[in-house]
C-alpha positions in Angstrom: -3.7 -23.1 -9.0 -1.7 -23.7 -12.6 -0.3 -19.9 -12.8 2.1 -20.7 -9.4 3.9 -17.2 -10.1 0.3 -15.3 -10.2 -0.9 -17.3 -7.0 2.7 -16.5 -5.2 2.2 -12.7 -6.0 -1.7 -12.8 -4.9 -0.3 -14.0 -2.1 1.9 -11.5 -1.1 -0.7 -8.6 -1.7 -3.2 -10.6 0.9 -0.2 -10.8 3.6 0.3 -7.3 3.2 -2.9 -6.3 3.7 -3.8 -8.6 6.4 -0.4 -7.2 8.4 -2.5 -3.4 8.0 -5.3 -4.7 9.5 -3.6 -7.0 12.5 -1.5 -3.4 12.9 -5.0 -1.5 12.8 -6.5 -3.8 15.0 -3.6 -3.0 17.3 -4.1 0.6 17.5 -8.1 0.7 17.6 -7.9 0.3 21.6 -5.8 3.3 22.1 -7.6 5.1 19.5 -11.0 4.9 21.1 -9.3 5.1 24.5 -8.3 8.6 23.2 -11.1 9.5 21.6 -13.6 8.6 24.7 -11.2 10.9 26.8 -10.7 13.6 24.7 -12.9 14.3 22.6 -16.3 12.8 24.1 -17.9 16.1 25.0 -19.4 18.0 22.1 -17.6 21.3 23.2 -14.3 19.4 22.9 -14.9 18.7 19.9 -15.3 22.0 18.4 -11.7 23.2 17.5 -12.7 26.7 15.5 -15.3 28.7 13.8 -15.4 30.2 10.7 -14.9 34.1 11.0 -14.6 35.1 7.1 -16.2 33.2 3.7 -16.6 35.6 0.8 -19.2 34.5 -2.4 -17.8 32.5 -4.6 -16.4 35.0 -7.6 -14.6 34.7 -10.6 -12.2 36.9 -12.4 -11.7 38.9 -9.6 -9.6 42.2 -9.1 -6.9 42.6 -11.4 -5.1 39.5 -10.6 -8.6 37.7 -12.2 -8.6 34.7 -9.8 -11.3 32.4 -8.6 -12.4 33.3 -4.9 -13.0 30.3 -3.0 -11.9 30.4 0.7 -12.4 30.8 4.1 -10.7 32.2 7.3 -10.8 29.7 10.2 -9.9 31.2 13.8 -8.6 28.2 16.0 -9.8 28.3 19.6 -6.3 28.9 21.0 -7.5 26.8 24.6 -7.1 23.6 22.3 -3.8 24.5 21.4 -0.3 23.2 22.8 2.9 22.0 22.7 1.6 18.4 22.7 -0.5 19.2 19.8 0.8 21.6 18.2 4.1 21.4 15.7 3.6 24.6 13.3 2.4 24.9 10.0 4.4 21.8 8.0 3.7 18.7 5.2 4.1 15.2 7.0 6.1 13.9 4.3 5.2 10.1 6.1 6.7 6.6 5.5 4.7 5.2 2.9 7.6 6.9 -0.1 10.7 6.2 0.7 13.2 9.0 0.7 15.9 7.8 -2.2 12.1 7.6 -4.3 10.8 11.3 -2.7 14.3 12.6 -4.1 14.1 11.8 -7.5 10.5 12.9 -7.5 11.7 16.3 -6.7 14.9 16.4 -8.4 14.0 14.5 -11.4 16.8 15.9 -13.7 19.4 16.6 -11.1 22.7 16.2 -12.3 25.2 13.4 -10.7 27.8 15.7 -9.6 25.4 19.1 -8.5 23.6 17.8 -5.6 19.8 19.5 -6.0 20.0 22.6 -3.7 16.0 23.1 -4.0 14.8 20.6 -1.4 16.6 19.3 1.6 14.9 15.8 2.8 13.9 17.2 6.8 15.3 14.9 9.1 11.8 14.7 11.4 9.8 14.1 8.1 8.0 17.4 8.7 8.5 19.6 5.7 8.4 23.5 7.6 6.2 26.1 5.5 7.7 29.2 5.0 7.1 32.5 2.9 5.3 32.2 -0.1 6.4 32.0 -4.1 6.0 35.5 -5.4 4.1 35.6 -8.9 7.7 37.1 -10.3 8.9 33.3 -9.5 6.0 31.4 -10.9 5.5 33.3 -14.3 9.3 34.1 -15.0 11.6 32.2 -16.5 14.3 32.3 -13.9 17.1 29.5 -13.6 17.1 30.3 -9.6 13.4 29.1 -9.2 14.3 25.7 -11.3 14.7 22.4 -9.9 15.8 20.6 -13.0 19.7 21.0 -13.5 19.6 19.7 -17.4 20.5 22.2 -20.2 16.7 22.3 -21.8 15.9 25.7 -20.8 12.7 25.1 -23.2 11.0 23.5 -20.5 12.0 25.3 -17.2 9.3 24.1 -14.2 9.3 24.2 -10.4 8.6 21.0 -8.4 6.1 21.2 -5.6 3.9 19.1 -3.4 1.3 19.0 -1.6 -1.0 16.5 0.9 -4.4 16.3 0.0 -7.2 14.4 1.8 -8.2 12.4 -0.5 -4.9 11.4 -2.2 -2.2 11.9 -0.1 1.3 13.1 -0.6 2.2 13.5 -3.8 4.2 15.7 -6.1 4.1 17.7 -9.6 5.4 20.5 -11.6 4.6 24.0 -11.8 5.6 25.5 -15.4 5.8 28.7 -16.6 2.4 29.0 -18.1 1.0 32.6 -17.4 -2.4 31.9 -16.9 -4.6 29.2 -18.0 -8.5 30.2 -18.3 -10.7 28.0 -16.8 -14.1 28.2 -18.1 -16.9 27.4 -15.0 -20.5 26.5 -17.0 -23.7 27.7 -15.9 -26.4 24.9 -15.0 -28.1 26.5 -17.8 -26.2 25.5 -20.9 -27.5 28.6 -22.9 -25.7 30.8 -20.7 -22.0 31.6 -21.3 -19.6 30.5 -18.5 -17.2 31.9 -16.1 -14.0 32.5 -16.2 -10.8 33.0 -13.9 -7.1 33.0 -14.0 -5.2 29.7 -12.4 -2.1 28.6 -11.8 -1.7 25.2 -13.6 -0.3 22.1 -11.8 1.2 18.8 -13.9 2.0 15.5 -13.6 5.6 15.3 -11.8 7.0 13.8 -15.5 5.9 12.5 -18.9 5.5 8.4 -17.7 1.6 7.6 -16.2 2.9 9.0 -12.6 -0.3 9.4 -11.4 -2.8 12.7 -10.6 -1.5 15.3 -8.7 -4.9 16.0 -7.1 -8.0 14.0 -7.6 -11.7 14.9 -5.7 -11.5 15.4 -2.4 -8.0 17.7 -2.7 -9.7 21.0 -2.9 -8.2 23.2 -0.2 -4.9 21.6 0.3 -2.1 23.7 0.2 0.6 23.5 -2.4 4.6 24.5 -1.8 7.5 24.1 -3.4 10.4 22.1 -2.0 11.7 25.1 0.5 8.3 24.9 1.9 6.9 28.3 0.6 3.3 28.3 -0.3 2.6 28.6 -3.7 -1.4 29.3 -3.2 -4.5 26.3 -2.7 -5.8 23.8 -4.2 -8.7 24.2 -6.1 -9.8 22.0 -9.1 -8.7 19.9 -11.8 -9.3 19.3 -15.6 -9.2 15.4 -17.0 -10.7 12.0 -16.1 -13.5 11.6 -14.1 -11.2 10.0 -11.6 -8.4 12.5 -11.5 -6.8 15.2 -13.2 -4.0 15.4 -15.4 -3.7 19.6 -14.9 -4.4 20.8 -11.0 -5.8 24.5 -10.6 -4.1 26.3 -7.7 -5.4 30.0 -6.3 -2.4 32.2 -5.6 -1.2 32.6 -2.2 -0.5 36.1 -2.9 -3.8 36.9 -4.2 -5.5 35.3 -1.2 -3.3 37.1 1.4 -4.1 40.5 -0.3 -7.8 39.7 -0.5 -7.5 39.0 3.1 -5.6 42.2 4.2 -8.6 44.3 1.9 -11.0 42.6 4.7 -8.9 43.9 7.5 -7.2 40.6 8.1 -3.3 40.1 8.0 -2.3 35.8 7.7 0.3 34.9 9.8 2.1 32.0 7.7 4.4 31.0 10.4 2.6 30.5 13.6 4.4 29.5 16.9 3.0 29.3 20.1 3.9 31.4 23.0 6.9 30.3 25.7 
């Protein structure tokens, strides 16, 4: 090839893909053995069942959020210390610690270490508690991740691990309510509206979408592991979104209580 530099880059990409494939091939026999042993029988593959799934509704109660959720009861006979580590988000190894810290604290001062996020030594960010609606809507320095002096642009950095896009970081700002219009199949009828929490890309550069189709249902949390809400959609291009919609966890907890269910967001195994 005339373009030696381009050929070298292409060769490096191919070599990386080959190594990933070799690793997958090495792991497949182990996966097959575990699957054949633990999941061959159908009854062993049933881990839970739905106990509550309200009708999808819009502009629910005084909060005005969309209602699209379900409660699933886990079969406790299938859960023990070998397969349960608690409610956590695995930060994985694909993103280096230094890079991830930069994502979570984009404006951290050099002389003042960020206090809102500490990278867990085991890479498992434990989920603890919730972010109140007051913190989400109110401009408060206590909830800011940025240590700069630009008080006109406060925000909280949040993260999620989604089924489709994996681990991503975004910005939760102080937009009080963002109205999402749900168009009906009959274009002559007006759409229905609900309030949503808005999560934007982590910075103004092309940092990538916070979520893509297939990420719905992911827990969105802040750097302390506090749950903000559940991801339910987005707006933007067909392939990704420049604004992600989240239903407040506080609204969901209230709705569960109205159905007689009290959620435990930090479950543990009894010894």
